[in-house]
Residue, then its C-alpha position, 0 to 999 in steps of 0.5 A: v500500500r502506498s497511501g492510507y486513511t484512518g482504519s486502513q491498518a485493518w485492511t493492510w499489513a504493509h506500507w511502502t513510503g513512496d519514491p524518496f529522494s536520495g539524500w540525508d534531508e528531512d523532507s524526503g531523504l533517509a531521515a524522512q523515511v525513518k520518521a515515516q516508518l516509525t509513525l506507521g508503526l505507531s499507527g498500527i501498520p506493523f511492516s513498512g519500508s522504503d526504497i533503499g538508497g532513494f529512488v530519485w537522485e541527480e548523482p548516485p548515492s554515497e557509499e555511506l548513505w547506501l550503508r546507512w539506508t541498508a541498515v535501516g532496511v534490515v530492521s524494517g518490515m520490508m527490505h526494498t531496493q529500487t532506484g530510478g536514477t534521474 
């Protein structure tokens, strides 16, 4: 599921956070994905995940960003790698 509403946790067990930008920022990068997954868990959605490394980027993610995002993915309910590049 990509979007939801009040009570949607009764109908789905997993949620994907969408197409994040590759970066560290709090708007759509790794920090935003961690916040989204924590919020989903508190909302009753037990499994969630994001595109590891980000989906949209102007230049390839750094090695450190890949490693940190992979670490988040390992402990998430879904480990998903998909990148769209530019």
